[in-house]
C-alpha positions as semicolon CSV with decimal commas, in nm:
position;residue;x (nm);y (nm);z (nm)
1;M;1,557;7,875;1,234
2;A;1,394;7,605;1,427
3;S;1,137;7,713;1,686
4;G;1,120;7,547;2,028
5;Y;0,806;7,440;2,217
6;R;0,794;7,423;2,600
7;Q;0,529;7,202;2,746
8;T;0,357;7,352;3,038
9;R;0,076;7,096;3,110
10;P;0,091;6,717;3,149
11;C;0,101;6,532;2,824
12;R;-0,214;6,343;2,720
13;C;-0,016;6,096;2,506
14;R;-0,047;5,729;2,568
15;D;0,283;5,537;2,574
16;R;0,275;5,175;2,491
17;H;0,563;4,935;2,590
18;G;0,624;4,565;2,596
19;A;0,671;4,430;2,947
20;C;1,044;4,345;2,900
21;A;1,365;4,419;3,103
22;S;1,355;4,767;3,269
23;A;1,000;4,823;3,138
24;H;0,877;4,924;3,492
25;H;1,163;5,160;3,543
26;W;1,089;5,349;3,221
27;A;0,712;5,339;3,286
28;R;0,773;5,510;3,613
29;E;1,002;5,776;3,440
30;L;0,739;5,840;3,182
31;Q;0,456;5,861;3,430
32;A;0,650;6,125;3,623
33;R;0,662;6,320;3,302
34;G;0,282;6,311;3,258
35;Y;0,240;6,018;3,013
36;H;-0,021;5,744;3,050
37;V;0,187;5,429;3,033
38;T;0,050;5,093;2,935
39;L;0,247;4,776;2,958
40;I;0,160;4,462;2,766
41;A;0,310;4,120;2,814
42;A;0,531;3,993;2,523
43;Q;0,325;3,666;2,492
44;F;0,018;3,881;2,394
45;V;0,225;4,073;2,143
46;K;0,380;3,792;1,961
47;P;0,066;3,681;1,765
48;Y;0,064;4,018;1,592
49;V;0,429;4,003;1,482
50;K;0,396;3,969;1,096
51;S;0,744;3,883;0,993
52;H;1,098;3,870;1,110
53;K;1,169;4,033;1,450
54;N;1,307;4,391;1,453
55;D;1,218;4,712;1,626
56;R;0,985;4,842;1,358
57;V;0,783;4,516;1,338
58;D;0,763;4,496;1,719
59;A;0,638;4,846;1,746
60;E;0,365;4,783;1,492
61;A;0,274;4,465;1,681
62;I;0,242;4,638;2,008
63;C;0,012;4,909;1,856
64;E;-0,197;4,634;1,692
65;A;-0,233;4,436;2,018
66;M;-0,320;4,757;2,211
67;G;-0,618;4,802;1,984
68;R;-0,785;4,478;2,080
69;P;-1,087;4,540;2,305
70;N;-1,030;4,265;2,555
71;M;-0,648;4,287;2,590
72;R;-0,498;4,236;2,930
73;F;-0,209;4,459;3,056
74;V;0,065;4,446;3,318
75;A;0,040;4,697;3,593
76;V;0,339;4,920;3,654
77;K;0,520;4,814;3,974
78;T;0,650;5,057;4,230
79;V;1,004;5,069;4,355
80;A;0,895;4,903;4,676
81;Q;0,732;4,617;4,501
82;Q;1,038;4,549;4,293
83;D;1,267;4,567;4,602
84;V;1,041;4,300;4,770
85;Q;1,039;4,076;4,466
86;A;1,416;4,117;4,425
87;A;1,483;3,991;4,779
88;H;1,250;3,694;4,714
89;R;1,421;3,608;4,382
90;I;1,768;3,626;4,549
91;R;1,657;3,401;4,838
92;E;1,505;3,149;4,598
93;E;1,828;3,139;4,381
94;L;2,031;3,086;4,700
95;V;1,807;2,800;4,805
96;H;1,860;2,636;4,458
97;Q;2,229;2,688;4,501
98;R;2,224;2,522;4,835
99;T;2,025;2,231;4,705
100;A;2,272;2,187;4,433
101;K;2,575;2,204;4,669
102;A;2,410;1,941;4,900
103;N;2,345;1,707;4,603
104;Q;2,708;1,759;4,491
105;I;2,829;1,656;4,838
106;R;2,607;1,348;4,837
107;G;2,734;1,241;4,498
108;L;3,097;1,278;4,574
109;I;3,085;1,118;4,915
110;G;2,890;0,827;4,756
111;E;3,176;0,770;4,525
112;N;3,391;0,700;4,840
113;G;3,156;0,447;4,983
114;L;2,964;0,666;5,235
115;V;2,595;0,720;5,218
116;A;2,464;1,063;5,309
117;P;2,152;1,057;5,532
118;V;1,821;1,196;5,404
119;G;1,765;1,567;5,470
120;I;1,996;1,873;5,454
121;G;1,997;1,902;5,835
122;Q;2,125;1,543;5,857
123;L;2,382;1,622;5,594
124;R;2,516;1,924;5,802
125;T;2,561;1,701;6,096
126;A;2,734;1,426;5,899
127;L;2,989;1,650;5,733
128;P;3,200;1,706;6,057
129;R;3,183;1,342;6,150
130;W;3,315;1,239;5,811
131;L;3,602;1,480;5,828
132;E;3,705;1,368;6,174
133;D;3,670;1,001;6,128
134;A;4,016;0,872;6,036
135;G;3,901;0,516;5,955
136;N;3,638;0,590;5,694
137;G;3,885;0,552;5,396
138;L;3,881;0,926;5,280
139;T;4,218;1,046;5,154
140;D;4,377;1,371;5,282
141;T;4,319;1,529;4,937
142;F;3,947;1,452;4,936
143;R;3,914;1,573;5,300
144;V;4,044;1,916;5,200
145;L;3,798;1,921;4,916
146;L;3,517;1,812;5,141
147;A;3,602;2,071;5,390
148;G;3,573;2,332;5,122
149;L;3,233;2,206;5,022
150;A;3,120;2,217;5,378
151;E;3,229;2,572;5,402
152;D;3,038;2,662;5,085
153;L;2,731;2,510;5,243
154;R;2,770;2,700;5,559
155;H;2,815;3,023;5,352
156;L;2,488;2,968;5,164
157;D;2,308;2,891;5,488
158;D;2,430;3,224;5,628
159;R;2,332;3,411;5,324
160;I;1,978;3,250;5,310
161;A;1,938;3,330;5,682
162;T;2,037;3,695;5,621
163;V;1,806;3,760;5,335
164;T;1,514;3,575;5,512
165;A;1,566;3,789;5,822
166;G;1,552;4,105;5,603
167;I;1,225;3,986;5,437
168;E;1,072;3,904;5,773
169;K;1,171;4,232;5,930
170;Q;1,012;4,425;5,639
171;A;0,701;4,208;5,656
172;K;0,654;4,279;6,030
173;A;0,681;4,657;5,964
174;N;0,432;4,669;5,668
175;P;0,066;4,708;5,775
176;V;-0,054;4,526;5,464
177;T;0,159;4,215;5,534
178;K;0,050;4,216;5,897
179;H;-0,310;4,176;5,771
180;L;-0,204;3,900;5,535
181;M;-0,016;3,711;5,804
182;S;-0,350;3,666;5,977
183;L;-0,458;3,425;5,708
184;R;-0,420;3,055;5,780
185;G;-0,110;2,912;5,599
186;V;0,045;3,245;5,540
187;G;0,366;3,334;5,722
188;P;0,599;3,634;5,672
189;L;0,761;3,498;5,355
190;T;0,424;3,436;5,184
191;A;0,273;3,761;5,314
192;S;0,570;3,954;5,173
193;A;0,553;3,784;4,833
194;L;0,179;3,846;4,818
195;A;0,227;4,209;4,907
196;G;0,496;4,252;4,638
197;A;0,272;4,090;4,373
198;L;-0,051;4,270;4,467
199;G;0,064;4,617;4,546
200;D;-0,264;4,799;4,622
201;G;-0,475;4,527;4,457
202;Q;-0,604;4,761;4,181
203;A;-0,413;4,582;3,911
204;F;-0,665;4,290;3,936
205;R;-1,045;4,326;3,871
206;C;-1,133;4,066;4,120
207;G;-0,986;3,790;4,339
208;R;-1,027;3,533;4,062
209;D;-0,812;3,729;3,825
210;F;-0,529;3,735;4,085
211;A;-0,561;3,358;4,150
212;A;-0,548;3,303;3,770
213;S;-0,228;3,508;3,744
214;L;-0,081;3,257;3,981
215;G;-0,211;2,957;3,781
216;L;-0,433;2,844;4,061
217;T;-0,757;2,841;3,844
218;P;-0,865;2,543;3,645
219;R;-0,782;2,502;3,279
220;Q;-1,076;2,489;3,045
221;H;-1,153;2,283;2,742
222;S;-1,489;2,380;2,600
223;T;-1,651;2,277;2,277
224;G;-2,001;2,244;2,136
225;G;-2,141;2,443;2,432
226;R;-2,009;2,195;2,684
227;D;-1,757;2,321;2,945
228;H;-1,487;2,091;3,082
229;L;-1,275;2,209;3,380
230;L;-0,935;2,048;3,407
231;G;-0,666;2,079;3,661
232;I;-0,503;2,406;3,761
233;S;-0,331;2,582;3,485
234;K;0,008;2,629;3,653
235;R;0,069;2,944;3,455
236;G;0,196;3,278;3,587
237;D;0,403;3,327;3,913
238;S;0,524;2,976;4,004
239;Y;0,716;3,097;4,317
240;L;0,413;3,262;4,491
241;R;0,196;2,962;4,369
242;K;0,441;2,727;4,541
243;L;0,438;2,920;4,869
244;L;0,055;2,929;4,875
245;V;0,033;2,550;4,805
246;H;0,287;2,468;5,080
247;G;0,097;2,688;5,325
248;A;-0,227;2,514;5,226
249;R;-0,082;2,181;5,268
250;A;0,036;2,271;5,616
251;V;-0,327;2,386;5,696
252;F;-0,469;2,073;5,550
253;R;-0,271;1,848;5,783
254;H;-0,422;2,015;6,099
255;V;-0,794;2,044;6,003
256;E;-0,906;1,741;6,185
257;H;-0,899;1,906;6,524
258;Q;-1,030;2,244;6,414
259;E;-1,393;2,343;6,437
260;D;-1,402;2,669;6,247
261;G;-1,590;2,729;5,926
262;L;-1,281;2,698;5,703
263;S;-1,176;2,374;5,844
264;H;-1,527;2,227;5,793
265;W;-1,506;2,343;5,425
266;I;-1,179;2,175;5,379
267;R;-1,294;1,852;5,533
268;Q;-1,612;1,848;5,325
269;L;-1,409;1,917;5,021
270;A;-1,157;1,635;5,096
271;E;-1,442;1,383;5,132
272;R;-1,544;1,464;4,771
273;K;-1,202;1,525;4,608
274;H;-0,839;1,405;4,614
275;G;-0,635;1,562;4,894
276;N;-0,423;1,739;4,635
277;V;-0,736;1,895;4,474
278;A;-0,845;2,026;4,820
279;V;-0,498;2,177;4,881
280;A;-0,501;2,355;4,546
281;A;-0,862;2,478;4,619
282;L;-0,751;2,616;4,959
283;A;-0,449;2,787;4,795
284;N;-0,685;2,939;4,540
285;K;-0,915;3,056;4,821
286;T;-0,621;3,200;5,012
287;A;-0,515;3,403;4,707
288;R;-0,864;3,543;4,659
289;I;-0,893;3,644;5,026
290;A;-0,549;3,806;5,015
291;W;-0,664;4,017;4,722
292;A;-0,991;4,122;4,902
293;I;-0,787;4,217;5,218
294;T;-0,538;4,417;5,013
295;R;-0,771;4,583;4,772
296;H;-1,034;4,684;5,041
297;E;-0,784;4,744;5,321
298;A;-0,997;4,517;5,547
299;A;-0,892;4,286;5,825
300;Y;-0,938;3,909;5,798
301;D;-1,261;3,765;5,912
302;P;-1,257;3,397;5,978
303;A;-1,637;3,372;5,984
304;L;-1,632;3,480;5,607
305;A;-1,345;3,261;5,500
306;A;-1,545;2,951;5,428
307;H;-1,792;3,148;5,203
308;A;-1,535;3,348;5,009
309;A;-1,571;3,296;4,634
């Protein structure tokens, strides 16, 4: 007769998982049951896969990778972090769909001898004019199709506006994102994305590690004791990197008339480096300051921004 065992204290076992689909959900479920869960990125497990991929070989590779002394791991995300990131992913996909729809309209209208103006705002203005102009040579059949495309574009605009409003509302209600929005070049969207990626900031040892996770640190090619720093690696979270670079570019355009320490730092850097290099450096600095603000629960101090490493 089999005997049962009822666990009365938290389990001391370590549970190892590859950071794949639903990994964060199961990590939280196991943590609630007393397990210490460690997630490891699949790219760091792959070098230890010895033969054809199957569950047994994958499990052995995960255990092998876990034993490496300098292995890097993935922090378990909270439900709130995943909700924020889901909203951003949905919005980004809707923006891609809108761009594709606008390009489709431009291509089809060009086949009928009409040139669409540059910019999606100009395209929205031109669509009703094309539909109402009886002398532009468009057939009744194509006008019906074009009206449907215009409706699709309006629907995507409405969906993007709704999701954006939800993100901004959450950002204004979150004390962490309020602190992040005090950074130059960081608006509600970027602050929300930063808060979703950082959590409490403890997943990263320092600000440079967070910047490296966004691909904003230089690639290295070192040999024979000589270090060569190249351009930014562009690895990691491309969406958040894009937001930070766009924000840095907006700041870069207005530094000529600013007299604060950060603006002086940007101008001095731009005198020595190409403008794009200065923009990437500012995005890197913004990411590091964002980590420091989140990790230490501190307010942004403009006087220290130019000296932040």
